[in-house]
N, C-alpha and C positions, 0 to 999 in steps of 0.2 A: 667132190662133191654130189649128192644124187641129186637128179633134178626129174620129175614127173610130169612128162608131157602129156595135154588132154586137146581134143578141141571139140567142134560139133560136125566137121566137114568130113569126117570118115580116114580111113587108113590112106590114102592117095592123094591128101591134100597136098599140094606144093609147096602149101606154106610149111606143115606142119614136118613135108620133107625136110626142106633148106634151114631150118630151125634147127632139126636134130643134127642135123652135119654140122651146122656151125659150133654149135656146143659142145658136139665130141671133139673138132677140130682143138677147141679150149681146154681138151683133157675132165671134160664130165660126163660122169656117167647117167647114160638117158634112160629112163622107162615110159615109154609109149603104151598110154592103155585111151584107147578112141572107139565112138561109136562103127558099126560096123556101115552105117550110112549115114548119111547129111541128116545132123537134127539141127538143124538150125530152126531159131525162135523157140526151140524146147522149154525153155526157163528154167527155173529153178526145180527139175522135176525129181524123185525117186519113183523107182517102180517097186511095185510093190504087191500086186495083182497076178503076179507070175516070176517063175523063175529065170534066172537070168543065165545066158550062154556066152563063155570067154574062149577064147582060141587065137593060142599063140601062133602068128603067121611068121614070127623069125625073132630072134634070140631079143629075147626083151621089148617085143612089138606084140599087144593084144588087142585084138576086136573083143565089142562086147554088143551084145545085142538091145541095148539099151540107151541112156542118156548118158551126156555130159558127165554131170552129177553123179551118175551110176558108178560111170567108168574111174573118177576119183575117190568114190568110197570104196569100191572094190578093190581100187589097187591100196588104197593106204590101212586099209582092216583087215585084208586076207593075205592077197595076193606078194605084196610088199610088208605087210607086219613087222618084218623082223629086219628091216633095214629103216636107217635113219632119212626121212626126203627130207632135206633143206626146203628145196619149192616146189612148187607146181606152177606153171607153165599154160599159157591154154590159148593155141592160136598155131599158126598165124593164121588167121581169120578172115577169109574172103569177105569182104565188107564192113563196112566202118559199125563201129558200136558205139553209140555218144546218145547222150541225154537220155529219154525214154526208153531207149534201146536196152539198157542194162539191167531191163527187168524183165524182158522178153530173151534175151540173150542167152542161148546154151553155152557161148565162150566165152561169157561173163562165171555163167554159173558155174563151169566147171573148175574156177579159179577162188570163186566165193565158197562152194563148200571146203577147198583146203580151208581157208580163212577161218570156219567155222569149227575146224577142228585144233587150229592152233598153229598152223602153217602159210608163209605166207604166199599170198599167190597173186598172178599176171597175167589180165587177160590182156592180147594184142592184137589189133584187128589192122587192115588197109582195104583201101575201095576194090582194088584189084591184087593181082600178082605181075603188071610189068614190069615192075623194078624187085624183085620177090629175093629176090639174092643181095642185089644193096641192102635193103628193108631187113633181110637176117642179118646180114653184118653187122649193120649198123645195132639193133636194137640187144644182140647179143654182146658188143661194149658196151651198150648203153646200162644193160644188165650187171655186171659188174663195176661200172661206176660206180651205181644206185647201192650196191654191196658193200662198196670202200666207203660210200657215204654213212653208213651206220644209223639206217632206217630204223625207226623203231618199227621190231616186230611183236607179232604179226602183223603185215599190211596186207592191202589189199589195193593194187593197179588198176585201171585200166587204162590202156596206150592203142591211140590213135595215129596213125602214117598220113602225113600228110600224099600228092600225088606228088610226081616229081621230086625237083633238089628240096632237099632240107637245109632249111635256114637255120635251125637253133632246135631247143626244147622249151617249152613252157609248162609250167602247174597249173592245172585249169581245173572250171568245175563243171558240173554238167549244165550242159546248153537244155533247150527244149526242141524236140524232134521227134512231131506230132502226126499220125498218118492219116488223112481225112477218111470219115466211115465209109466205107466202099464194098457191097456183095453184089457179085455177078451170080446170078439162077443161070446154071445150066443142066446139061441133059447124061448122065455118063453112058459110055458104051453099050449098057445095057439098058438103057433105057430109062432108068431111074432120076426122076429129079434131084439134082447137086446145090449144092452153093459157094465161091470162091471167094474165099477174104482176101482183100488187101489189094495190090496192084496199080494204088495209086503213088505218085510220088511225096516225099515225105514235105511237110515243112517245117524250114528251122525255123530258129529262134534263140539268139544267145547276148546274153553277156559283154562286157570285155574281155572278160578274161574267162570266155565260158570253152570249153572243147571243140564246139565246131568253129569259133574265128578262127582260133590256134591253127587250126589241120587247114582249114581255107587260105591262111594268109602263109602257107608254107611252113606250120614250125609242127613238132611229133608235140601232141599232148597225155600230158602223163595225170589224172584224175585219179586220186585216195579216192576208195569210197570205204564203205564200214556200212555195217549189216544191219544197224537201228535206224529204222526208216521214222522214229517218233515225231510227231510233229510239237514240238517243243511251246513256240509261240499259241499255239490253239490248247496245249495241255494246262500251261499257265492260267490262262482267262479259263 
């Protein structure tokens, strides 16, 4: 099995390193293509206004001066074009990706880029790396269980891990995770007026079967996603 790993945290993320180790212990051929620096909240963007630089820092481990989507695209259509990539896994990300986060998330975008090209993608996130060894082990076992279930392919899954002990697994819908509008005016070191977006805690809201409810109650949340966000009810009207 050939698996492409991408992320938005960069090449030295503990989540990426542990995931690679656990997959290779299972005999998987792992290829890594990740941004050369953190690209959180980069959304689903491709770099079209400049050429991209790619460097192999060790065998099958590449860094790209671009976005997570760039990483997936370059790997599939140039560097690994002669290999059959079976799955693309994005993560393990430091920080949850639930609710509206899936639209901002570089982690989700890295997996979704594969899905656009008929390859199954999985985005994996956790609040922090305090239990990353355990999470990586659990996810790899879960990954092979999902494969055995013969899920319809291609699929796109957004997976979030709870803090502490895992009580079980729930298939969930997206919740609502909105950030109150907040802009802070500041002055940069050269005296130029600047503006800082964000910095305010999110406001959560979720149905009984939502991702946030599952994670808050100690369950791994698995949310199947798709690219078509057409509002069908509005369209009918």
